[in-house]
N, C-alpha and C positions, 0 to 999 in steps of 0.2 A: 103640377103634372100635365102629361104632353097626350096628346090630342093623336100622335100619329100611328101609324098602322105601319105592321111589320107581317113579311108574307116569312110564313118558314115551311120550305121543302123538304119534307121527313118528317115522320113521327119517332124515330128514335131518343135513344137515351141524349143526342147531339140538337133536335128538335126539343126534345120538352123542359132538356136544361135552360136554351137560349128560351122560352115562351117562359118559364117558371121564372129568371130573373129579367126580363122584359115586363113581364105584367107587374112583376112588383114594383117599380119605376115607373108604372103608370103609361105604360101603350099597347096602346090596344094591335091586339096578335092572333094570325092566324094558322095552323099546322094543315099543311095537308102529307100526309100519312097514304102511299101506296097497298099497306094489307086493311084487309074491308074488317079482319077480327080478330086482331090485337093491337096492341101500340108498344112500344121499350123497342120495336126493332127489331136486331142479334141478339137482344139483353133478355125477350120473351120467354117465358116456358109456354109452352102449349096444352091442348086438349087431347086426347088421346081416342077417340071414342067406338075402337079396336076393328075388327077383321067387318067392312061393310054386308057380310052375308050374317054377320049377327054383332052387330053394333052394341055396343052396352047404354045402359040409359045412363048413366053417370061415369062421365070417364076421366080415365085413370091420363095422372100428372105427369107430360114429355118433356121436353126441354131441345132447342136449338144447342147448347152444351149448357152445360151447368157453369154456374157463377160463381166463384169467388172472388172474396175481398183485401188484396193485401194491405196490412198493415198500413203502409207506406201511404193507401190512399189519404189522399185529404179531398177533391174537390167534390168528387159523388157523395162521397158519408157526412160532407160540410150540407150538402144537398136533399141527402135524406135526414138529415136532422132537420130540416125546416118543412116536412111533409106529413103534417098530418096524420097517424092508425089509430080506431079504436080493435084493442083486443077484442076475443070472444065474451068476455068479462066484464068489455063495457070500458075498460080503463083509459084514459085517453096520452097515446105517447106517442114518437114520429117513428118514422117508419127503420130509421137507425139502430135503433132498441129491438127489431128484427134477426139483426146481425147476431150470430152466435160464431163465438172459434172451436177451431180444429185444435187437435193438444198429436198430434204424430201424421209427421210423412212414410212410408212404406215407400220403397225402391224392391218389386217382387221381380224375380229371373229364373225364364230357363232352369228349369231342373238344379236350382241350387234357394237354399232358404232366404227371404228376403229378408230387406234390412231394416227394422225399423227404426227412427227417429222422432226427435223430438222436433214440434213442427217450431216452438215459440223458445223462450228463455225460461229456462225449470223452474214450474211453481211448486213441487212439491217432492219426495222423496223416492215418488219410481218414477218420476222423472232424471232425477240423477242418476236410480240404479243402469237406467235406458244406456245417458250417457257413457257409464262405464262399461256399460257390455261391449256399444257402439268402439269404442275405443278399444278393447281388450279382445272379445268376444265374436266379430262380425269379420270371417271369411270375403274381402272383397275382390279378389285376387291382382290389385290393385300393386301392382312394385314400388319398394321405399325407394327407386328414381322417380315414377310418376305421381305420385303423391306427391313430394317432394316439387315436384316444377310446377303441378299446377298449383299448391299451396303459393308458388311465387311467382305466375299468373296475373293472382285473384292480389295475391300484396301491389304489383306495378299496377293495377287497374285503382285500386285502394290510393296512393299514394301521384295518380297521375293528375299533371292541372286538370284545368279544363280544354284549352286550347288545344292539349296534346288527345284526349278524348273524341274533340269536334272534330279533329283533323285530322289525324296520321289511323285513329282505332273506327272510323265509319269508313275508312277506306280499307280496311280488313275484316274478312272473315272471323267467326269464333271457330271454325275448324282451324280456321291458318295462327288466328293466335294463340289456340291452347294448340298448336301444330298436333291434330288430331294421329299424323300416322307412323310417330313414332313408338308408341307405350302400348298397342296392343286394344284388342277386344273389349278385355275392361275393363278401359281408361277412354274408350271410345264411346261403351251404351251409357257406364256408369255418370261419367265428368263432362263431354264433351256432347253428348245427342241425347245423352237422359236429362240433360237438365234442360237443355232447350225447348223441352217439351214442357214444360213450367210458365214459357214465356210465349205460350200460345200459338202455335203451330210455324214456331220457330226451326228451321231445318238451320244445322252447325253448320250446312259448308256455302249456306246462302245469309245468313240471318248480318248485319253488322254487329260490331263485336260494342262498337258506340252505345247501342241500343240492349244491346245480351246482355252489357258489362256493364251498366250503369240497374239494368234492372236486376240483376245479380248480385249487384252488392246492393241494391237495398234491401233484399228479401233475406238478405247477411243480415245490416244492422241492425233489421226488424228482432232475426233472435236474438241479440246479443242486446237487447234491450227488455233490461225485465219489464218496461213499462205498458209495452206493443203485446199484441194479437197478431203473430204473426198474419194467419191464415183465420179469417170467416168465412162465413155460407150465411146464407139465412134461413133462419128456422121454418122453413114452407115454401112450395112453387112463388117461382120469381112473381107471375102475375098478384097471388094472393095477400104475398107478404108485401111488396112494395108498389110494380108497376099501374096497377086499378087506382088505390088509390094516391098517385100523383097523379092520374089520368083524371079521378072526378077531381083532386086539388086543384088543378088548373084551370077546369072549368068549372069552378064556385068562384075564380077567382077573373072570368070573364073570357080566357084563351078558348079561343075557337076553334077544334078539332077536328079535321072530314077524314074520315077511315073509309078508303076507296080510291082516293083521289090520285092521281100518277099526273107527276110532275113530265110534260114531254119537252120544253121550250119555257126557253127564257129571251121575254125582246126587245133591242135596245133601242135607244134613239135615235136611228141610223137616218131618218130621213131629215129629222130636226137638225142632226149634222151636216149631212148633204145639203142644208141651207144658211146654218150658222155653221164654218168650221170650228168657230170661240166656244161654243156649245158646251157644257159638261155631257162627259158622256155617260150613261144611266139605261140602267132597266126602266124599262115604260110596265112590262107585263108579265105573268105568265100564263101558257096557257097548260092548259090539267086536263086532263080525261076524267072525265066520273064515272061513279057506279055500273052508270048505266049505259056506256061510251061517247056518251054526247063529249062534246070540246066545248068548253067555257077558257074563259080570259079575267087572270083576278091579276089586280092593281093596290098597289101601296107605295108608301115612300121606301121603304129598303125591305129587298127581298135574303135569306139567307137561305142556302144552299149546306142542306145539312144531309145528305145525302150520301151513302158510302159511293170513295171513290167510283167502281165502276158503274158505277148509276151515273153521277155529277157527269164522268169525262164527255156521254153524250152530250150533255146541255153545250155544254163548251163552244160556242159557233165560232165563227171565221170571223163575225163582228167582234163577238169580244176576244175574239185572240188577237184581234189589229188593235182592241184599247188597250192590253194588256200584255201583249208577248209572253210572256211568264203561265201564264194560264194554259199556253201548249202544255206545260210539262207535264199539267192532270191527266192529258192524258196518255201519253209519254210513262204515267205514273200506274194507273188503272190496271197495265196487266200484269201486275208488280202482287200479285196475293194468292191468294193456296187456300186449304178446304178445310177447314177444319167443324167438325159438326156432331151432331149430338145422338145417342144410342141410346134408347133404355131398355136392359133387361128384367120385365114384373115376375119377382119370384115367391112360392107357396110361402119360403119362412122370410124372416129378414136376415139376412146371413150382413153381418158387422166387417167385415171385411178386416175393415184401420178404423180406426178414431178419426179419419183426414184420406185427404188426397192419397192413391196409390198410380207411382211412376210406372211400367212396363217397359221395363230395361230395353229390353230385347227384344222386346211386337215389334214386328217388320208395318203394322201402319200408323204407328209411332202413338198408342193406345192409355190414356190418363183415365181413371175412376173417382166414383166415391158414392161410399153405399149410402145412401141420401135417407132415411128415413128413420135410424139415428137422431138427427138434428133437427126433424120436424117435429117442433111440439106442438101442444093442443091440434095435432093432426091426422086422422082416423083414414088410412089408406087402404082398411081393409071394405070400407063404405063403397069405394070405390070400384069401377072394373063389375068383373062377374061374382064379385067378394072376396076371390082365394087371391087375390096379391095381399103378402104382407109384408115384402122385404123390398126398395127399388135400387137396381144398381145400374147407374149415369156415367157411364161411355163417353168421353171423347176422342176421334177419330180424325190424328192430324196428316198424317202420309200417306194421301187419296193414290199417290204416283208409285207404290213398291208391290213388288210383288207378294201374295203369300202363300202359306206354307203351310197348313195342315191340310184346310179343306177345300187350295185353291189354288192354283203357281198365279194366274192374274193378279194385276192392279185393281186395288178397292176401287178406282174408277169405271175397270172395264165388267165389271162384276154387275148381277141379279139386285134390289134390296139384299131376296134371299138372300144370295152367296155372300153378303158382305156380312152378313148378322153371324154368319155361320162359322166364318174364318174370323171373324173379330171374340165370338163365344169361345174357339180354340184356342185363340192367341192369349186367351185371360187365363181360360183349365191348364193350358199347359203352362203359364207363369205361377199359378198360385197349388194347382195341384202336387207339391211337391215332398219328397221324403214320406212314402206313403199316406200323406196327410189329405186329405180331398174339401175340399170349404167349396169349392163349385160344382154342380151334379146337375148331367141332363133335366130328370125331373124335378128340379128344383123351378126352370123356367117356366111361368104359366102362359106368355105372352111378348112380344118386342116389339118394338114400334123405331125408325129409322127418321130421324127428322125431315121434313116435308122437303126442306128446298133440298133436298138430295132426291131429281126425278131422274128418265130415261131422257135419255137426249133426244129433240126431234130433228136434230140433222145427221140424228146415224147414215153413215154412208161406210163405200170402201175403203177411203182417202180421209175418214173421218170418223175410225170405227169405238170412241169413245162411246160407252154402252150410258152409262150415268154423265152428266150435267150438273149444278151445285148454281142455283140460282144467286145464293145468298157468299158468297167467299169472303175472305178475310184477307185486309192489308198485312204483307210480311217488310217489316222491317228490314228490306235487304241492304246489301250493301250502294255505297253513293247513290241511297234515295234521295237524301235528308232533302239536295239540293232541288230536286221534285216537286219535292211539297211545298205549296202554299203554305202566305199568313195568312191570317184571320181577314182581312185587308186588301184592297189592291185596288187600280188604280181607275176601276170602273164606284162612281161619289157611291152609289146603293147597293151595290154588291157584296154580299162576304158570306165567309165560309166557314163552319162550325160541323166539322166531323173528326172520326179519329187518327184521318191524315194530314192535315189541318199538322205545320211547326209547333210543338208545345212544351213545355218542362217536362211531362209527362212524358213523351216520345214516341209511344206506343199504341199502338189500336186496340186498343180499349176500351169501355168507358171509360173509367177515369181521365184516358185523353179526348174521348168526346166531349165528358164535360167542360173539361179547361177547357177547349178549342170553341164549345161557346161562350162559355163567360169573356174570352178574347173579342170574340164577334158583339157578344154584345158593348164591350168597354168600348168597340172600335165604334157604332153606334151612337154612344152616349158623345164621344169627341165630336164627332161626326154634327151632333148637333149638340154640339157645347151646351148640352144637357147635364143641371148642375147636379143630380139626382148620386149617389156613391158609386164611386165603379165597383164592378166586382171582383171579387180579392183570385188571386192569381200562386201558388204554393211553387216556389222550386221542388227540384229535388234536396232532399237537405240527408247530409253526413256529420259525421261524428267529429265535431271540433280538434279533436287527435289529431287528426290528419290533417289537418290544414298548414301548419308548420313543414313534411316534407310534399304538399302541393305547390306552396310558394318557392318551396326551392327549383323540383320539377316547375315552374312556369319560367324562373331566370333560365332556366338549361335552357327549354325551347324557344327561350325567345334568344337565343344565340344557334337555336340549331340541332344543339347537335339531343342526344337520345338517354332517353330515358339510363336510370341507371338505379342500382341496388345499394353502392356507395357512396355515403353520405360524407362529408367532412367532422372531421371530430368537433369540432365548435357545432354543429349542429346536434353532433348523437347527445352532447352533456344537453345540452336543453331541452333535448326531447326528453331525458330521465326526469327535468322539471315542471315541464309541460304533461309529463303522464301520472304524473303524480296530485299536478294541478289537475286536470281531467277528471279522473276517476272519483277524488272527494266532493270537486259540483257537481259528476253526473247521479253519486248515493245523492247531497244533499236534493237536487231537483228531481227526484225517486222518491225519496218522501214524502216531499213539499205537493208535487203532483197529488201521491194519495192519499195525503188530506184533502186536497183543495183543486177540484176537479175545474183545470185550465180548457176549456171547450171548444175556445177560438185561438188559430193563431196572433188575432189583437191583443188575446187578454196575456196568452202565454208574452210575447215580446210588451205590455206593459207591463206585467208584472216581472218578468225578470228585468226591467229597466229599474224600475223603484225598491226593488231585492236590491238590486247595484249603488245605485243611489243611494241607500241606506248604508251600506256596508262603505258605501266613498264617504258619508255623510259623519261615518263615526271615524274614520281614519282621519277625517280633517278635520275632526274636535280632537284630536289623538295631538295633530299636528299642532293646532293653537294651542292646547293642553303642556308641551313639549319647550314648543318654541317663539309661538304669536299671542302673546300677553295679551289683553287689552279687550276694548270694545270694538277695536277697526276689526281684528276677526269674526268679531260675532255679526257685524254688520255683514262682510261677505258674504258670511255663512247662512244666513240667511235671508239674503238677495238672491246669492248666485244660486242658493238649492234652488227658490221659488222661479225665477229666473230658467233652471235648466227643465224644470217641471211645461212650465207655459211656454219653450220653444218645441219637446218634445210633442205637445200638443199643436203644434202648430207644425208644425213639419209631418207627423202622422194624421191631420188631419183627424185626431183622438178627441173626440165629441164628450165623452163619459172620462173622461180625465178635463179635461175644460172644467166642466162642470163642476169637479170633486177640486179642483184650485180653488173659482168662485167662493163656495164652499168654509172654505180652508180659509180665508182672507176675511169673509166674513164673520168666521167663529176669531180670527185672530184680534181684529179689530175692535171687537164685544170684550177680548176676553183682555182688554183694557179696564176694563171694567172689576173684574178680579184683583189683577195686577193692582191696580189701586189700594185697593181694601188691604189686602195683605203689604204691601207700602207702607199706607198710612193708618190702620184701622190696629193691624196686629201686629207689627213693627219688629217683623221676623226676615221681612227678604228689603236689601239694599244693594242697589247700584252703580260703579265707583262715581264723580262728577266728573262734570265738565264734558259727559255726551251728548248727543241730540236726544230727546227726549218727544213720546208722542203723549202725553196726561205724565203719568209717573213712571212709565215706562221705557225703554231704549229703543228708537224709531225703528228697530228692526225689530220689535216683537209678534206686530201678526203676522211680518210672514216666515217666521224662524215657527209661530205656531203653525203655520198654512204646513208647513213641509212635515214635519212632527205628526199632523192630522194625518195627512197625506202618507205617509209610510205605512202610522201602524193601524190606522183607521182603516185603507184601503184591503191589509188581508183580514180587515174582521166583514171586511164587503163578501169579500171569495168564500169568507168559509158561512155566513149566512147565504151563498147561494149552494149549497153544498150540503147542509142538514140544514140549518135555521136558527131564528133573531136571538133565541136565548140562547142556545153552545156560542155563538158569535161575539153575544157581547160578553159573558163568560172570559169567551180567548182571549179578547183583547182587553177587557178590565183586569186581567194574568199581562198580560203585554204592558199593558199600560203601567201594571207596579212595577214591572221587570224592566224596560231598556228608556221609561222618557226619565227615572231617575239616574238610569246611565249616563244619558244628557243632563243631566242635572249636574249631575259629581265629576264629567268633566268641564260643561263648559264654567265652574264655580273652581278648579283647575284652573281653567285660561284665562281666571278675572274680571268675565262678562258679569256676574252678580254674585251677594252672599249670602248664608242665612246667619241669623242671630235667635238667641233670646224663645228656644222650642225644644224639647228632646230631641237631639239627636240619631241617625245611626251613620256614623261617618261625621262628614259638612252637608247631609242632607236630612232636612229633621223628619222624623217619624213623618207627621199629618200630607207631606208631598206625595209620602210614597201614597196612602192613603187615597186622597186626594185627586193622581194621575190616575187611577184605575177605574175611578167612579166617573171622573169627568168624559171615558170611555165607556163604558157602558153605553152612549144612547148614539153612536158611530154609527151599527153596524143601518140600523133602523132607520135612523138619517138619513144613511151613503142611500137604500134603499130608497126613500123617497123623490132621492135627488138626483137619481137614473129616471125617473116614470113621469115628474112634475114640470108647470111648464117653466123654463128657464127663468122669466121673472120671478118664482118663489125662491131659488136656488137662496141670494142673501138671507130672508126668511129663516130660512133652516140653519141656516148658520148662524144668525145672532141669536138662536136658541141656544145653539150649542155654547156661544159663547156662556151664555143665559147660564146653560149648564154646569158648565167651568166654574163660575161663580161659587152656584149651590154646593159641587165638591169642594169647592177648597170654602168655605162653611162651615159642612158636616166634618169633615176631617180636623179642621182644628179645634171646633169644638168639643172633637171626640177624644184627638190622641196629641192637640197642639198644644 
């Protein structure tokens, strides 16, 4: 455990994520957050107490902007799984369990019926019917040429190599890449601009194709993956379902969280460097303004700036830039922000416009919305406010610099708050009330609330006539801004960055990007301290393996300076036919397996697919030995080789759990020499070839072969136990043992490793072996579960117990049917 202290400036998702990971690793953590009331930064929900002239006793829920959790998010959801949550019924869960999937996406249009499609892979007959309707019954206004061109551009994105995306597409706007000027208004509103509104305030003419394209592909891949819910939301207000539980959990772990404390400056050791130019450049304190207005200095071993870019930029002093000139880019990046803020309409009925998000494709102010109450489990909104509210339409406004159309021609940022409300309401009504259908009417509106960060400008002058200002704008991934973004570490020894503008795999200003940046900052601190605590896991964006050969081919072209091409050589087309079949089969197998066994972490997934792959390879090697390499030598290679492979994996990936299972297997395999001797010398049914190295009455490789078999079959039982219970797991691996291990036996006999005689047979394998192999596996799920939890020194004891169980299983099976 470490007693080093980390000062975190900023208590949003990034700051809380960093505090979470640091406290898990024994650091003393202090978080200083400017907001005096709420935690979570821009992710927060807020309380709306109504008009000051008649405030509500119990506030209505409002939001800075509604939260949505795409299916490709891994970092923030991994953290949520580690935040305890107690439901109203007292059931202990994690915050992650408060996520609920949406099922539909609607694109609303002025004067036209909306386009409604499924949000995820079809899960029922209604989803299939909707897809058919989308394909044949929806008038999109798109020309066949524009649809074909868009499809080709998406295919180009999917098959472009990483270098091309990071270099060529970073310099192209989404508008340029999709050649928006070629195909007219429906193409622009639906496919060019409409889609970028799902990418958080991104504007098509400035958004980087690298960032927007990668995220669009991730959403697309989620929609074609039956195991993923593309779009998820919380089942209640964000604070109540996530952030308060998180804050309480951090405080219970010793994190000191100061609210209403604003960071004004971070001070470097400039005086020390003047006296000793060879001294390391570092931060010595942070100047903080307390809620009462007084100033204090706080000190720690490390400092993390977990603030939005526009708040962090003023803290980057000349001294800091002198220590690392690249940090000047943070100041250059700070103006690259846009507005995306929420407005809530409280309705006297629960108007479920769509079972998910609605994109208002023609709206001047780039609106998106969601009818929230339908997703809020066990939340009684009628008990809030004045009691008349039954529905809540939450709307995000993403373009504040375009002229209105219905109630004003001013831009949104030049309106009063009420003018903003009236124009947003008009844009919603004109998008939804089409073909004589009234979805929204003025008499439904009980109240409304515009995010408090939208304020009347204090610098309103003739030269600066913009009426509104935004205290918390959002970073937008504009063209050519990747080079301006910092890494989590820099040349200053103890200063680190954790915010959504830091370079990450996520590459987008979101809570997912903020959480990943925090993990990177914590990893840098661990490295700096030479701390042996496990590093925080970070995940790259995953794409289907199907595209890998095509991306490899494009990589070769990119290396030669050649552009992307739709045309691929004949040999690659032939290979892609085989590769497509393989990917299809493996994806089905993976889907079925994941349905049976829940692989909750990427470490579990990687380990599981490695073990399954090694099992297939082991059977292949057995078949090869049976056909080509008879004799004990191939048996030795098999046992020693696969045991060595598992040990190598455990070392490379620092997989302590797999290491425990290997130790267990070796102890069990050595103990298995006893039942093996009993079969050879007592029952006289098992025989080994002469002239091979032996241990007791068994080949020298036998303990290692049993290590492999117990690990392969037993690990599946371990996973089944995790999802269901030990009884189901024991029954499952018992059945697997009856089927798989005799298959190994059959192939080993044909490879000349051993043989049986003087017992009732099924083929060349005694019937009692089938029974014994099933019985000996029944104990594995329980013992593996204990292996995970007990001290390392007791694992060999569990292995010895398993070896004795194997002996008992052989005795019972032999006397029953042998």
